[in-house]
PyMOL Python script that loads the backbone (N, CA, C, O; Angstrom):
from pymol import cmd

cmd.read_pdbstr("""\
ATOM      1  N   MET A   1       0.851  -1.177   0.000  1.00  0.00           N
ATOM      2  CA  MET A   1       0.000   0.000   0.000  1.00  0.00           C
ATOM      3  C   MET A   1       0.897   1.240   0.000  1.00  0.00           C
ATOM      4  O   MET A   1       1.841   1.341   0.784  1.00  0.00           O
ATOM      5  N   ILE A   2       0.592   2.152  -0.868  1.00  0.00           N
ATOM      6  CA  ILE A   2       1.325   3.414  -0.958  1.00  0.00           C
ATOM      7  C   ILE A   2       0.350   4.545  -0.658  1.00  0.00           C
ATOM      8  O   ILE A   2      -0.748   4.606  -1.212  1.00  0.00           O
ATOM      9  N   THR A   3       0.773   5.431   0.223  1.00  0.00           N
ATOM     10  CA  THR A   3      -0.033   6.590   0.585  1.00  0.00           C
ATOM     11  C   THR A   3       0.729   7.845   0.196  1.00  0.00           C
ATOM     12  O   THR A   3       1.898   8.011   0.545  1.00  0.00           O
ATOM     13  N   LEU A   4       0.060   8.716  -0.522  1.00  0.00           N
ATOM     14  CA  LEU A   4       0.640   9.987  -0.929  1.00  0.00           C
ATOM     15  C   LEU A   4      -0.204  11.129  -0.395  1.00  0.00           C
ATOM     16  O   LEU A   4      -1.429  11.033  -0.320  1.00  0.00           O
ATOM     17  N   MET A   5       0.457  12.196  -0.031  1.00  0.00           N
ATOM     18  CA  MET A   5      -0.236  13.433   0.306  1.00  0.00           C
ATOM     19  C   MET A   5      -0.265  14.271  -0.975  1.00  0.00           C
ATOM     20  O   MET A   5       0.777  14.702  -1.469  1.00  0.00           O
ATOM     21  N   LEU A   6      -1.446  14.492  -1.493  1.00  0.00           N
ATOM     22  CA  LEU A   6      -1.592  15.235  -2.743  1.00  0.00           C
ATOM     23  C   LEU A   6      -2.340  16.536  -2.494  1.00  0.00           C
ATOM     24  O   LEU A   6      -3.354  16.568  -1.798  1.00  0.00           O
ATOM     25  N   ASN A   7      -1.817  17.606  -3.077  1.00  0.00           N
ATOM     26  CA  ASN A   7      -2.526  18.879  -2.973  1.00  0.00           C
ATOM     27  C   ASN A   7      -3.623  18.932  -4.039  1.00  0.00           C
ATOM     28  O   ASN A   7      -3.751  18.020  -4.856  1.00  0.00           O
ATOM     29  N   ARG A   8      -4.408  20.006  -4.020  1.00  0.00           N
ATOM     30  CA  ARG A   8      -5.534  20.131  -4.959  1.00  0.00           C
ATOM     31  C   ARG A   8      -5.084  20.019  -6.418  1.00  0.00           C
ATOM     32  O   ARG A   8      -5.701  19.311  -7.213  1.00  0.00           O
ATOM     33  N   GLU A   9      -4.013  20.718  -6.757  1.00  0.00           N
ATOM     34  CA  GLU A   9      -3.533  20.712  -8.145  1.00  0.00           C
ATOM     35  C   GLU A   9      -3.110  19.307  -8.570  1.00  0.00           C
ATOM     36  O   GLU A   9      -3.422  18.871  -9.678  1.00  0.00           O
ATOM     37  N   GLU A  10      -2.401  18.601  -7.691  1.00  0.00           N
ATOM     38  CA  GLU A  10      -1.953  17.249  -8.014  1.00  0.00           C
ATOM     39  C   GLU A  10      -3.138  16.302  -8.165  1.00  0.00           C
ATOM     40  O   GLU A  10      -3.140  15.443  -9.047  1.00  0.00           O
ATOM     41  N   ARG A  11      -4.139  16.456  -7.312  1.00  0.00           N
ATOM     42  CA  ARG A  11      -5.330  15.600  -7.437  1.00  0.00           C
ATOM     43  C   ARG A  11      -6.044  15.871  -8.752  1.00  0.00           C
ATOM     44  O   ARG A  11      -6.547  14.946  -9.390  1.00  0.00           O
ATOM     45  N   LYS A  12      -6.089  17.133  -9.159  1.00  0.00           N
ATOM     46  CA  LYS A  12      -6.727  17.467 -10.442  1.00  0.00           C
ATOM     47  C   LYS A  12      -5.944  16.845 -11.601  1.00  0.00           C
ATOM     48  O   LYS A  12      -6.539  16.342 -12.553  1.00  0.00           O
ATOM     49  N   LEU A  13      -4.620  16.880 -11.522  1.00  0.00           N
ATOM     50  CA  LEU A  13      -3.805  16.251 -12.572  1.00  0.00           C
ATOM     51  C   LEU A  13      -4.083  14.752 -12.661  1.00  0.00           C
ATOM     52  O   LEU A  13      -4.217  14.201 -13.753  1.00  0.00           O
ATOM     53  N   VAL A  14      -4.167  14.103 -11.505  1.00  0.00           N
ATOM     54  CA  VAL A  14      -4.445  12.662 -11.498  1.00  0.00           C
ATOM     55  C   VAL A  14      -5.813  12.393 -12.120  1.00  0.00           C
ATOM     56  O   VAL A  14      -5.961  11.482 -12.934  1.00  0.00           O
ATOM     57  N   MET A  15      -6.806  13.183 -11.738  1.00  0.00           N
ATOM     58  CA  MET A  15      -8.155  12.966 -12.277  1.00  0.00           C
ATOM     59  C   MET A  15      -8.232  13.269 -13.773  1.00  0.00           C
ATOM     60  O   MET A  15      -8.879  12.537 -14.522  1.00  0.00           O
ATOM     61  N   ASP A  16      -7.574  14.345 -14.210  1.00  0.00           N
ATOM     62  CA  ASP A  16      -7.688  14.770 -15.605  1.00  0.00           C
ATOM     63  C   ASP A  16      -6.788  13.996 -16.566  1.00  0.00           C
ATOM     64  O   ASP A  16      -7.157  13.774 -17.719  1.00  0.00           O
ATOM     65  N   TYR A  17      -5.607  13.585 -16.094  1.00  0.00           N
ATOM     66  CA  TYR A  17      -4.632  12.984 -17.006  1.00  0.00           C
ATOM     67  C   TYR A  17      -4.110  11.625 -16.552  1.00  0.00           C
ATOM     68  O   TYR A  17      -3.502  10.908 -17.347  1.00  0.00           O
ATOM     69  N   GLY A  18      -4.334  11.258 -15.296  1.00  0.00           N
ATOM     70  CA  GLY A  18      -3.831   9.986 -14.786  1.00  0.00           C
ATOM     71  C   GLY A  18      -4.826   8.857 -14.924  1.00  0.00           C
ATOM     72  O   GLY A  18      -4.495   7.694 -14.694  1.00  0.00           O
ATOM     73  N   TYR A  19      -6.058   9.201 -15.305  1.00  0.00           N
ATOM     74  CA  TYR A  19      -7.130   8.227 -15.494  1.00  0.00           C
ATOM     75  C   TYR A  19      -7.136   7.195 -14.368  1.00  0.00           C
ATOM     76  O   TYR A  19      -6.938   6.003 -14.603  1.00  0.00           O
ATOM     77  N   PRO A  20      -7.371   7.676 -13.120  1.00  0.00           N
ATOM     78  CA  PRO A  20      -7.283   6.776 -11.969  1.00  0.00           C
ATOM     79  C   PRO A  20      -8.406   5.751 -11.946  1.00  0.00           C
ATOM     80  O   PRO A  20      -9.478   5.962 -12.514  1.00  0.00           O
ATOM     81  N   PHE A  21      -8.138   4.654 -11.287  1.00  0.00           N
ATOM     82  CA  PHE A  21      -9.138   3.612 -11.122  1.00  0.00           C
ATOM     83  C   PHE A  21      -9.967   3.922  -9.885  1.00  0.00           C
ATOM     84  O   PHE A  21      -9.695   4.895  -9.181  1.00  0.00           O
ATOM     85  N   ASP A  22     -10.965   3.110  -9.621  1.00  0.00           N
ATOM     86  CA  ASP A  22     -12.005   3.418  -8.644  1.00  0.00           C
ATOM     87  C   ASP A  22     -11.513   3.862  -7.273  1.00  0.00           C
ATOM     88  O   ASP A  22     -11.990   4.871  -6.753  1.00  0.00           O
ATOM     89  N   GLU A  23     -10.582   3.144  -6.681  1.00  0.00           N
ATOM     90  CA  GLU A  23     -10.159   3.451  -5.310  1.00  0.00           C
ATOM     91  C   GLU A  23      -9.518   4.839  -5.215  1.00  0.00           C
ATOM     92  O   GLU A  23      -9.870   5.633  -4.342  1.00  0.00           O
ATOM     93  N   ILE A  24      -8.590   5.119  -6.104  1.00  0.00           N
ATOM     94  CA  ILE A  24      -7.916   6.425  -6.083  1.00  0.00           C
ATOM     95  C   ILE A  24      -8.910   7.530  -6.440  1.00  0.00           C
ATOM     96  O   ILE A  24      -8.950   8.564  -5.774  1.00  0.00           O
ATOM     97  N   ALA A  25      -9.701   7.321  -7.472  1.00  0.00           N
ATOM     98  CA  ALA A  25     -10.677   8.330  -7.893  1.00  0.00           C
ATOM     99  C   ALA A  25     -11.669   8.628  -6.772  1.00  0.00           C
ATOM    100  O   ALA A  25     -12.002   9.788  -6.531  1.00  0.00           O
ATOM    101  N   GLY A  26     -12.136   7.600  -6.092  1.00  0.00           N
ATOM    102  CA  GLY A  26     -13.092   7.791  -5.003  1.00  0.00           C
ATOM    103  C   GLY A  26     -12.504   8.603  -3.861  1.00  0.00           C
ATOM    104  O   GLY A  26     -13.177   9.469  -3.303  1.00  0.00           O
ATOM    105  N   GLN A  27     -11.250   8.329  -3.508  1.00  0.00           N
ATOM    106  CA  GLN A  27     -10.607   9.088  -2.435  1.00  0.00           C
ATOM    107  C   GLN A  27     -10.397  10.542  -2.833  1.00  0.00           C
ATOM    108  O   GLN A  27     -10.550  11.447  -2.013  1.00  0.00           O
ATOM    109  N   ILE A  28     -10.047  10.758  -4.093  1.00  0.00           N
ATOM    110  CA  ILE A  28      -9.859  12.133  -4.566  1.00  0.00           C
ATOM    111  C   ILE A  28     -11.182  12.882  -4.519  1.00  0.00           C
ATOM    112  O   ILE A  28     -11.232  14.033  -4.085  1.00  0.00           O
ATOM    113  N   GLU A  29     -12.246  12.239  -4.961  1.00  0.00           N
ATOM    114  CA  GLU A  29     -13.558  12.889  -4.932  1.00  0.00           C
ATOM    115  C   GLU A  29     -13.983  13.188  -3.496  1.00  0.00           C
ATOM    116  O   GLU A  29     -14.540  14.253  -3.229  1.00  0.00           O
ATOM    117  N   GLN A  30     -13.727  12.261  -2.564  1.00  0.00           N
ATOM    118  CA  GLN A  30     -14.076  12.478  -1.156  1.00  0.00           C
ATOM    119  C   GLN A  30     -13.275  13.622  -0.546  1.00  0.00           C
ATOM    120  O   GLN A  30     -13.762  14.311   0.351  1.00  0.00           O
ATOM    121  N   ALA A  31     -12.061  13.826  -1.022  1.00  0.00           N
ATOM    122  CA  ALA A  31     -11.204  14.870  -0.464  1.00  0.00           C
ATOM    123  C   ALA A  31     -11.783  16.259  -0.711  1.00  0.00           C
ATOM    124  O   ALA A  31     -11.529  17.189   0.055  1.00  0.00           O
ATOM    125  N   GLY A  32     -12.544  16.394  -1.761  1.00  0.00           N
ATOM    126  CA  GLY A  32     -13.158  17.683  -2.053  1.00  0.00           C
ATOM    127  C   GLY A  32     -12.125  18.768  -2.288  1.00  0.00           C
ATOM    128  O   GLY A  32     -11.207  18.603  -3.092  1.00  0.00           O
ATOM    129  N   ASP A  33     -12.279  19.878  -1.581  1.00  0.00           N
ATOM    130  CA  ASP A  33     -11.453  21.053  -1.824  1.00  0.00           C
ATOM    131  C   ASP A  33     -10.401  21.291  -0.736  1.00  0.00           C
ATOM    132  O   ASP A  33      -9.881  22.399  -0.607  1.00  0.00           O
ATOM    133  N   VAL A  34     -10.090  20.250   0.047  1.00  0.00           N
ATOM    134  CA  VAL A  34      -9.071  20.428   1.092  1.00  0.00           C
ATOM    135  C   VAL A  34      -7.707  20.675   0.446  1.00  0.00           C
ATOM    136  O   VAL A  34      -7.465  20.258  -0.686  1.00  0.00           O
ATOM    137  N   ASP A  35      -6.825  21.354   1.170  1.00  0.00           N
ATOM    138  CA  ASP A  35      -5.497  21.664   0.633  1.00  0.00           C
ATOM    139  C   ASP A  35      -4.695  20.397   0.347  1.00  0.00           C
ATOM    140  O   ASP A  35      -4.188  20.214  -0.759  1.00  0.00           O
ATOM    141  N   LEU A  36      -4.583  19.524   1.352  1.00  0.00           N
ATOM    142  CA  LEU A  36      -3.830  18.277   1.210  1.00  0.00           C
ATOM    143  C   LEU A  36      -4.726  17.110   1.564  1.00  0.00           C
ATOM    144  O   LEU A  36      -5.506  17.175   2.514  1.00  0.00           O
ATOM    145  N   ALA A  37      -4.611  16.045   0.794  1.00  0.00           N
ATOM    146  CA  ALA A  37      -5.394  14.835   1.075  1.00  0.00           C
ATOM    147  C   ALA A  37      -4.485  13.628   0.997  1.00  0.00           C
ATOM    148  O   ALA A  37      -3.601  13.540   0.145  1.00  0.00           O
ATOM    149  N   ARG A  38      -4.723  12.707   1.902  1.00  0.00           N
ATOM    150  CA  ARG A  38      -3.993  11.444   1.936  1.00  0.00           C
ATOM    151  C   ARG A  38      -4.728  10.470   1.014  1.00  0.00           C
ATOM    152  O   ARG A  38      -5.890  10.138   1.248  1.00  0.00           O
ATOM    153  N   ILE A  39      -4.034  10.014  -0.043  1.00  0.00           N
ATOM    154  CA  ILE A  39      -4.619   9.102  -1.029  1.00  0.00           C
ATOM    155  C   ILE A  39      -3.796   7.813  -1.017  1.00  0.00           C
ATOM    156  O   ILE A  39      -2.574   7.854  -1.158  1.00  0.00           O
ATOM    157  N   SER A  40      -4.466   6.672  -0.849  1.00  0.00           N
ATOM    158  CA  SER A  40      -3.767   5.388  -0.726  1.00  0.00           C
ATOM    159  C   SER A  40      -4.300   4.364  -1.715  1.00  0.00           C
ATOM    160  O   SER A  40      -5.495   4.316  -2.007  1.00  0.00           O
ATOM    161  N   ASP A  41      -3.395   3.554  -2.217  1.00  0.00           N
ATOM    162  CA  ASP A  41      -3.775   2.386  -3.018  1.00  0.00           C
ATOM    163  C   ASP A  41      -2.547   1.517  -3.217  1.00  0.00           C
ATOM    164  O   ASP A  41      -1.436   1.886  -2.837  1.00  0.00           O
ATOM    165  N   GLU A  42      -2.763   0.374  -3.811  1.00  0.00           N
ATOM    166  CA  GLU A  42      -1.685  -0.568  -4.058  1.00  0.00           C
ATOM    167  C   GLU A  42      -0.725  -0.013  -5.115  1.00  0.00           C
ATOM    168  O   GLU A  42      -1.104   0.804  -5.954  1.00  0.00           O
ATOM    169  N   ALA A  43       0.514  -0.473  -5.054  1.00  0.00           N
ATOM    170  CA  ALA A  43       1.553  -0.008  -5.978  1.00  0.00           C
ATOM    171  C   ALA A  43       1.139  -0.189  -7.441  1.00  0.00           C
ATOM    172  O   ALA A  43       1.409   0.676  -8.275  1.00  0.00           O
ATOM    173  N   TYR A  44       0.494  -1.293  -7.747  1.00  0.00           N
ATOM    174  CA  TYR A  44       0.081  -1.568  -9.132  1.00  0.00           C
ATOM    175  C   TYR A  44      -0.750  -0.416  -9.689  1.00  0.00           C
ATOM    176  O   TYR A  44      -0.522   0.021 -10.816  1.00  0.00           O
ATOM    177  N   TRP A  45      -1.723   0.085  -8.901  1.00  0.00           N
ATOM    178  CA  TRP A  45      -2.620   1.126  -9.390  1.00  0.00           C
ATOM    179  C   TRP A  45      -1.909   2.470  -9.508  1.00  0.00           C
ATOM    180  O   TRP A  45      -2.206   3.252 -10.411  1.00  0.00           O
ATOM    181  N   TRP A  46      -0.964   2.742  -8.595  1.00  0.00           N
ATOM    182  CA  TRP A  46      -0.175   3.963  -8.722  1.00  0.00           C
ATOM    183  C   TRP A  46       0.711   3.884  -9.966  1.00  0.00           C
ATOM    184  O   TRP A  46       0.932   4.890 -10.639  1.00  0.00           O
ATOM    185  N   ASP A  47       1.216   2.692 -10.267  1.00  0.00           N
ATOM    186  CA  ASP A  47       2.030   2.509 -11.464  1.00  0.00           C
ATOM    187  C   ASP A  47       1.206   2.812 -12.719  1.00  0.00           C
ATOM    188  O   ASP A  47       1.718   3.386 -13.680  1.00  0.00           O
ATOM    189  N   GLN A  48      -0.050   2.429 -12.704  1.00  0.00           N
ATOM    190  CA  GLN A  48      -0.938   2.734 -13.832  1.00  0.00           C
ATOM    191  C   GLN A  48      -1.128   4.241 -13.984  1.00  0.00           C
ATOM    192  O   GLN A  48      -1.143   4.760 -15.100  1.00  0.00           O
ATOM    193  N   VAL A  49      -1.272   4.940 -12.861  1.00  0.00           N
ATOM    194  CA  VAL A  49      -1.419   6.394 -12.899  1.00  0.00           C
ATOM    195  C   VAL A  49      -0.156   7.028 -13.486  1.00  0.00           C
ATOM    196  O   VAL A  49      -0.242   7.932 -14.317  1.00  0.00           O
ATOM    197  N   VAL A  50       1.017   6.555 -13.054  1.00  0.00           N
ATOM    198  CA  VAL A  50       2.291   7.074 -13.588  1.00  0.00           C
ATOM    199  C   VAL A  50       2.337   6.878 -15.099  1.00  0.00           C
ATOM    200  O   VAL A  50       2.698   7.794 -15.839  1.00  0.00           O
ATOM    201  N   GLY A  51       1.973   5.688 -15.553  1.00  0.00           N
ATOM    202  CA  GLY A  51       1.976   5.417 -16.991  1.00  0.00           C
ATOM    203  C   GLY A  51       1.045   6.345 -17.750  1.00  0.00           C
ATOM    204  O   GLY A  51       1.397   6.852 -18.815  1.00  0.00           O
ATOM    205  N   ASN A  52      -0.137   6.564 -17.206  1.00  0.00           N
ATOM    206  CA  ASN A  52      -1.099   7.443 -17.875  1.00  0.00           C
ATOM    207  C   ASN A  52      -0.635   8.896 -17.873  1.00  0.00           C
ATOM    208  O   ASN A  52      -0.806   9.603 -18.866  1.00  0.00           O
ATOM    209  N   LEU A  53      -0.049   9.343 -16.765  1.00  0.00           N
ATOM    210  CA  LEU A  53       0.492  10.707 -16.745  1.00  0.00           C
ATOM    211  C   LEU A  53       1.615  10.844 -17.771  1.00  0.00           C
ATOM    212  O   LEU A  53       1.693  11.849 -18.479  1.00  0.00           O
ATOM    213  N   SER A  54       2.474   9.845 -17.850  1.00  0.00           N
ATOM    214  CA  SER A  54       3.599   9.885 -18.795  1.00  0.00           C
ATOM    215  C   SER A  54       3.112   9.919 -20.236  1.00  0.00           C
ATOM    216  O   SER A  54       3.662  10.649 -21.061  1.00  0.00           O
ATOM    217  N   ILE A  55       2.095   9.141 -20.542  1.00  0.00           N
ATOM    218  CA  ILE A  55       1.524   9.161 -21.897  1.00  0.00           C
ATOM    219  C   ILE A  55       0.980  10.550 -22.209  1.00  0.00           C
ATOM    220  O   ILE A  55       1.189  11.072 -23.304  1.00  0.00           O
ATOM    221  N   SER A  56       0.288  11.142 -21.255  1.00  0.00           N
ATOM    222  CA  SER A  56      -0.255  12.488 -21.459  1.00  0.00           C
ATOM    223  C   SER A  56       0.846  13.501 -21.718  1.00  0.00           C
ATOM    224  O   SER A  56       0.674  14.405 -22.535  1.00  0.00           O
ATOM    225  N   VAL A  57       1.989  13.360 -21.025  1.00  0.00           N
ATOM    226  CA  VAL A  57       3.123  14.268 -21.246  1.00  0.00           C
ATOM    227  C   VAL A  57       3.695  14.063 -22.644  1.00  0.00           C
ATOM    228  O   VAL A  57       3.909  15.029 -23.376  1.00  0.00           O
ATOM    229  N   VAL A  58       3.943  12.810 -23.017  1.00  0.00           N
ATOM    230  CA  VAL A  58       4.529  12.507 -24.327  1.00  0.00           C
ATOM    231  C   VAL A  58       3.624  12.995 -25.452  1.00  0.00           C
ATOM    232  O   VAL A  58       4.100  13.528 -26.454  1.00  0.00           O
ATOM    233  N   GLU A  59       2.318  12.809 -25.281  1.00  0.00           N
ATOM    234  CA  GLU A  59       1.368  13.239 -26.317  1.00  0.00           C
ATOM    235  C   GLU A  59       1.072  14.731 -26.246  1.00  0.00           C
ATOM    236  O   GLU A  59       0.287  15.253 -27.038  1.00  0.00           O
ATOM    237  N   GLN A  60       1.704  15.417 -25.292  1.00  0.00           N
ATOM    238  CA  GLN A  60       1.495  16.855 -25.083  1.00  0.00           C
ATOM    239  C   GLN A  60       0.004  17.178 -25.023  1.00  0.00           C
ATOM    240  O   GLN A  60      -0.502  18.044 -25.737  1.00  0.00           O
ATOM    241  N   ALA A  61      -0.680  16.442 -24.137  1.00  0.00           N
ATOM    242  CA  ALA A  61      -2.128  16.570 -23.991  1.00  0.00           C
ATOM    243  C   ALA A  61      -2.549  17.839 -23.254  1.00  0.00           C
ATOM    244  O   ALA A  61      -3.741  18.092 -23.083  1.00  0.00           O
ATOM    245  N   ALA A  62      -1.581  18.631 -22.820  1.00  0.00           N
ATOM    246  CA  ALA A  62      -1.876  19.848 -22.063  1.00  0.00           C
ATOM    247  C   ALA A  62      -0.794  20.882 -22.362  1.00  0.00           C
ATOM    248  O   ALA A  62       0.217  20.561 -22.987  1.00  0.00           O
ATOM    249  N   PRO A  63      -1.000  22.111 -21.922  1.00  0.00           N
ATOM    250  CA  PRO A  63       0.037  23.135 -22.094  1.00  0.00           C
ATOM    251  C   PRO A  63       1.344  22.712 -21.413  1.00  0.00           C
ATOM    252  O   PRO A  63       1.345  21.848 -20.535  1.00  0.00           O
ATOM    253  N   GLU A  64       2.438  23.322 -21.821  1.00  0.00           N
ATOM    254  CA  GLU A  64       3.770  22.929 -21.356  1.00  0.00           C
ATOM    255  C   GLU A  64       3.893  22.962 -19.831  1.00  0.00           C
ATOM    256  O   GLU A  64       4.464  22.044 -19.243  1.00  0.00           O
ATOM    257  N   ASP A  65       3.367  24.005 -19.186  1.00  0.00           N
ATOM    258  CA  ASP A  65       3.494  24.088 -17.727  1.00  0.00           C
ATOM    259  C   ASP A  65       2.734  22.970 -17.030  1.00  0.00           C
ATOM    260  O   ASP A  65       3.172  22.481 -15.989  1.00  0.00           O
ATOM    261  N   VAL A  66       1.609  22.563 -17.588  1.00  0.00           N
ATOM    262  CA  VAL A  66       0.840  21.450 -17.021  1.00  0.00           C
ATOM    263  C   VAL A  66       1.585  20.137 -17.252  1.00  0.00           C
ATOM    264  O   VAL A  66       1.612  19.276 -16.372  1.00  0.00           O
ATOM    265  N   CYS A  67       2.183  19.982 -18.418  1.00  0.00           N
ATOM    266  CA  CYS A  67       2.981  18.776 -18.694  1.00  0.00           C
ATOM    267  C   CYS A  67       4.157  18.679 -17.728  1.00  0.00           C
ATOM    268  O   CYS A  67       4.492  17.588 -17.267  1.00  0.00           O
ATOM    269  N   GLU A  68       4.785  19.812 -17.420  1.00  0.00           N
ATOM    270  CA  GLU A  68       5.889  19.815 -16.456  1.00  0.00           C
ATOM    271  C   GLU A  68       5.402  19.386 -15.074  1.00  0.00           C
ATOM    272  O   GLU A  68       6.080  18.623 -14.386  1.00  0.00           O
ATOM    273  N   ALA A  69       4.242  19.867 -14.668  1.00  0.00           N
ATOM    274  CA  ALA A  69       3.679  19.485 -13.371  1.00  0.00           C
ATOM    275  C   ALA A  69       3.338  17.998 -13.354  1.00  0.00           C
ATOM    276  O   ALA A  69       3.556  17.321 -12.349  1.00  0.00           O
ATOM    277  N   MET A  70       2.801  17.486 -14.471  1.00  0.00           N
ATOM    278  CA  MET A  70       2.497  16.046 -14.561  1.00  0.00           C
ATOM    279  C   MET A  70       3.772  15.218 -14.465  1.00  0.00           C
ATOM    280  O   MET A  70       3.802  14.188 -13.792  1.00  0.00           O
ATOM    281  N   ASP A  71       4.817  15.670 -15.138  1.00  0.00           N
ATOM    282  CA  ASP A  71       6.092  14.958 -15.119  1.00  0.00           C
ATOM    283  C   ASP A  71       6.671  14.929 -13.698  1.00  0.00           C
ATOM    284  O   ASP A  71       7.176  13.900 -13.248  1.00  0.00           O
ATOM    285  N   GLU A  72       6.595  16.052 -13.006  1.00  0.00           N
ATOM    286  CA  GLU A  72       7.084  16.115 -11.622  1.00  0.00           C
ATOM    287  C   GLU A  72       6.277  15.189 -10.716  1.00  0.00           C
ATOM    288  O   GLU A  72       6.847  14.497  -9.872  1.00  0.00           O
ATOM    289  N   LEU A  73       4.960  15.171 -10.885  1.00  0.00           N
ATOM    290  CA  LEU A  73       4.115  14.304 -10.074  1.00  0.00           C
ATOM    291  C   LEU A  73       4.412  12.834 -10.367  1.00  0.00           C
ATOM    292  O   LEU A  73       4.503  12.024  -9.445  1.00  0.00           O
ATOM    293  N   ALA A  74       4.562  12.490 -11.640  1.00  0.00           N
ATOM    294  CA  ALA A  74       4.885  11.107 -12.011  1.00  0.00           C
ATOM    295  C   ALA A  74       6.217  10.689 -11.382  1.00  0.00           C
ATOM    296  O   ALA A  74       6.349   9.566 -10.896  1.00  0.00           O
ATOM    297  N   SER A  75       7.190  11.579 -11.391  1.00  0.00           N
ATOM    298  CA  SER A  75       8.494  11.277 -10.778  1.00  0.00           C
ATOM    299  C   SER A  75       8.358  11.062  -9.279  1.00  0.00           C
ATOM    300  O   SER A  75       8.974  10.157  -8.716  1.00  0.00           O
ATOM    301  N   ARG A  76       7.560  11.885  -8.644  1.00  0.00           N
ATOM    302  CA  ARG A  76       7.343  11.746  -7.197  1.00  0.00           C
ATOM    303  C   ARG A  76       6.681  10.409  -6.863  1.00  0.00           C
ATOM    304  O   ARG A  76       7.076   9.736  -5.911  1.00  0.00           O
ATOM    305  N   ILE A  77       5.678  10.032  -7.647  1.00  0.00           N
ATOM    306  CA  ILE A  77       5.011   8.742  -7.420  1.00  0.00           C
ATOM    307  C   ILE A  77       5.996   7.602  -7.663  1.00  0.00           C
ATOM    308  O   ILE A  77       6.020   6.628  -6.911  1.00  0.00           O
ATOM    309  N   GLU A  78       6.815   7.724  -8.720  1.00  0.00           N
ATOM    310  CA  GLU A  78       7.814   6.687  -9.003  1.00  0.00           C
ATOM    311  C   GLU A  78       8.789   6.522  -7.844  1.00  0.00           C
ATOM    312  O   GLU A  78       9.203   5.402  -7.546  1.00  0.00           O
ATOM    313  N   CYS A  79       9.161   7.612  -7.187  1.00  0.00           N
ATOM    314  CA  CYS A  79      10.052   7.527  -6.020  1.00  0.00           C
ATOM    315  C   CYS A  79       9.388   6.726  -4.903  1.00  0.00           C
ATOM    316  O   CYS A  79      10.048   5.923  -4.244  1.00  0.00           O
ATOM    317  N   GLU A  80       8.107   6.934  -4.688  1.00  0.00           N
ATOM    318  CA  GLU A  80       7.387   6.172  -3.674  1.00  0.00           C
ATOM    319  C   GLU A  80       7.279   4.704  -4.080  1.00  0.00           C
ATOM    320  O   GLU A  80       7.384   3.815  -3.234  1.00  0.00           O
ATOM    321  N   LEU A  81       7.072   4.451  -5.361  1.00  0.00           N
ATOM    322  CA  LEU A  81       7.018   3.065  -5.850  1.00  0.00           C
ATOM    323  C   LEU A  81       8.349   2.359  -5.634  1.00  0.00           C
ATOM    324  O   LEU A  81       8.378   1.178  -5.286  1.00  0.00           O
ATOM    325  N   ALA A  82       9.448   3.077  -5.838  1.00  0.00           N
ATOM    326  CA  ALA A  82      10.781   2.483  -5.676  1.00  0.00           C
ATOM    327  C   ALA A  82      11.043   2.098  -4.225  1.00  0.00           C
ATOM    328  O   ALA A  82      11.793   1.159  -3.959  1.00  0.00           O
ATOM    329  N   LYS A  83      10.435   2.815  -3.287  1.00  0.00           N
ATOM    330  CA  LYS A  83      10.598   2.466  -1.874  1.00  0.00           C
ATOM    331  C   LYS A  83       9.933   1.128  -1.560  1.00  0.00           C
ATOM    332  O   LYS A  83      10.423   0.364  -0.729  1.00  0.00           O
ATOM    333  N   VAL A  84       8.827   0.852  -2.223  1.00  0.00           N
ATOM    334  CA  VAL A  84       8.085  -0.391  -1.995  1.00  0.00           C
ATOM    335  C   VAL A  84       8.689  -1.544  -2.802  1.00  0.00           C
ATOM    336  O   VAL A  84       8.789  -2.669  -2.311  1.00  0.00           O
ATOM    337  N   ASN A  85       9.084  -1.258  -4.025  1.00  0.00           N
ATOM    338  CA  ASN A  85       9.649  -2.261  -4.931  1.00  0.00           C
ATOM    339  C   ASN A  85      11.004  -1.779  -5.423  1.00  0.00           C
ATOM    340  O   ASN A  85      11.125  -1.350  -6.570  1.00  0.00           O
ATOM    341  N   PRO A  86      12.027  -1.844  -4.573  1.00  0.00           N
ATOM    342  CA  PRO A  86      13.335  -1.334  -5.005  1.00  0.00           C
ATOM    343  C   PRO A  86      13.890  -2.150  -6.170  1.00  0.00           C
ATOM    344  O   PRO A  86      13.656  -3.355  -6.256  1.00  0.00           O
ATOM    345  N   PRO A  87      14.620  -1.495  -7.058  1.00  0.00           N
ATOM    346  CA  PRO A  87      15.220  -2.217  -8.185  1.00  0.00           C
ATOM    347  C   PRO A  87      16.235  -3.246  -7.681  1.00  0.00           C
ATOM    348  O   PRO A  87      16.823  -3.055  -6.616  1.00  0.00           O
ATOM    349  N   PRO A  88      16.448  -4.327  -8.424  1.00  0.00           N
ATOM    350  CA  PRO A  88      17.406  -5.336  -7.987  1.00  0.00           C
ATOM    351  C   PRO A  88      18.825  -4.752  -7.933  1.00  0.00           C
ATOM    352  O   PRO A  88      19.190  -3.885  -8.726  1.00  0.00           O
ATOM    353  N   GLN A  89      19.592  -5.243  -6.993  1.00  0.00           N
ATOM    354  CA  GLN A  89      20.964  -4.790  -6.823  1.00  0.00           C
ATOM    355  C   GLN A  89      21.905  -5.595  -7.728  1.00  0.00           C
ATOM    356  O   GLN A  89      21.763  -6.812  -7.850  1.00  0.00           O
ATOM    357  N   ARG A  90      22.840  -4.928  -8.346  1.00  0.00           N
ATOM    358  CA  ARG A  90      23.852  -5.619  -9.142  1.00  0.00           C
ATOM    359  C   ARG A  90      24.902  -6.177  -8.213  1.00  0.00           C
ATOM    360  O   ARG A  90      25.209  -5.587  -7.178  1.00  0.00           O
ATOM    361  N   ARG A  91      25.447  -7.309  -8.582  1.00  0.00           N
ATOM    362  CA  ARG A  91      26.521  -7.905  -7.767  1.00  0.00           C
ATOM    363  C   ARG A  91      27.832  -7.751  -8.439  1.00  0.00           C
ATOM    364  O   ARG A  91      28.853  -8.188  -7.907  1.00  0.00           O
TER     365      ARG A  91
END
""", "prot")
cmd.dss("prot")
cmd.show_as("cartoon", "prot")
cmd.util.cbc("prot")
cmd.orient("prot")
């Protein structure tokens, strides 16, 4: 389980470009207009959000500043994913 603290702008990016699945989308909707919300789900679903945000950036689905914010958010989520599933160590 991965829990992220997302601000309003980040939650909007996830909803608009991350195409979240039910659990994440439901928590974002419940958060309403609060400044920061704790959003939790399994690593697999966060990985899907990262992939969708990345596709949106590559396809330039939004203005440049929004794409930069999506890229930063995707990187932040990837850092949390790496904590749960660290890459294999070379010997």
